[in-house]
C-alpha positions in Angstrom: -13.4 2.7 8.9 -16.6 1.8 6.7 -15.8 0.7 3.1 -17.6 1.0 -0.4 -17.2 -2.1 -2.4 -16.2 -1.7 -6.2 -16.5 -5.3 -8.1 -14.4 -5.8 -11.2 -16.4 -7.1 -14.0 -14.8 -11.0 -13.3 -15.9 -10.3 -9.4 -19.3 -9.3 -10.5 -19.6 -12.4 -13.0 -18.3 -14.8 -10.4 -21.2 -13.1 -7.9 -23.9 -13.6 -10.7 -22.6 -17.2 -11.2 -22.7 -18.2 -7.5 -26.3 -16.6 -7.2 -27.7 -18.8 -9.8 -25.9 -22.3 -9.2 -28.3 -24.2 -7.1 -25.1 -26.2 -5.6 -23.5 -22.8 -4.6 -26.0 -21.6 -2.2 -24.1 -22.0 1.1 -21.1 -20.6 -0.9 -23.2 -17.3 -2.2 -24.7 -17.0 1.4 -21.0 -17.2 3.0 -19.6 -14.7 0.3 -22.4 -12.2 0.6 -21.7 -12.3 4.5 -18.2 -12.0 4.1 -18.7 -8.9 1.8 -20.8 -7.3 4.3 -18.2 -7.8 6.9 -15.4 -6.4 4.7 -17.5 -3.4 4.4 -17.7 -2.6 8.2 -14.4 -4.0 9.6 -11.5 -5.6 7.4 -9.9 -6.9 10.8 -12.9 -8.9 11.7 -11.3 -12.1 13.2 -13.1 -14.7 10.8 -12.1 -12.9 7.7 -8.5 -13.8 8.1 -7.4 -10.9 6.0 -3.9 -10.9 4.9 -1.7 -9.6 2.1 -1.7 -12.2 -0.9 1.7 -11.9 -2.7 1.1 -14.0 -5.5 -1.1 -11.4 -7.1 -0.9 -7.9 -7.9 -3.6 -5.2 -8.8 -4.0 -3.7 -12.4 -1.9 -0.7 -11.0 0.5 -2.8 -9.0 -1.6 -2.3 -5.9 -0.9 -4.8 -2.9 -3.7 -7.4 -3.0 -5.2 -8.8 0.2 -7.2 -12.3 0.9 -10.1 -12.3 3.1 -11.7 -15.9 3.7 -15.5 -16.5 2.7 -15.3 -20.1 4.1 -12.4 -21.9 6.2 -11.7 -25.5 6.8 -13.8 -26.7 3.8 -12.4 -28.2 0.7 -12.0 -25.7 -2.2 -12.7 -23.0 0.6 -13.8 -19.8 -1.2 -11.6 -16.6 -1.1 -12.1 -12.8 -1.8 -9.0 -11.2 -3.3 -9.0 -7.3 -3.3 -7.1 -4.0 -3.3 -7.6 -0.7 -1.7 -8.9 2.0 -3.8 -9.8 3.3 -6.5 -10.2 6.2 -4.1 -10.2 6.7 -0.3 -12.8 4.9 1.6 -13.2 2.1 -1.4 -11.8 -1.4 -2.0 -12.0 -3.2 -5.4 -13.1 -6.8 -5.0 -10.7 -8.4 -7.9 -11.6 -12.2 -7.9 -14.1 -14.6 -5.8 -12.9 -18.1 -6.0 -11.9 -21.4 -4.4 -8.5 -21.2 -2.8 -5.9 -21.9 -5.3 
């Protein structure tokens, strides 16, 4: 199933900051690639998508984590939930692994 991505204000700001930071060009590229894969196939193996129990969505939605990087110190992750409607996922946070 193909998904449309909806960004929270925080996630949108994080993308802008990654895009503008000269020292984060590789991270920005990895995050963009991951977001593209998420639109097409959330089960893509390199995403390592799984439920993330330490966070809940604003309306108590289950939150999931997908990998933008792996085996990298401070590897970036994308935290998201299904919705607000069918065929959409909301990107909550784009940040280094907690």
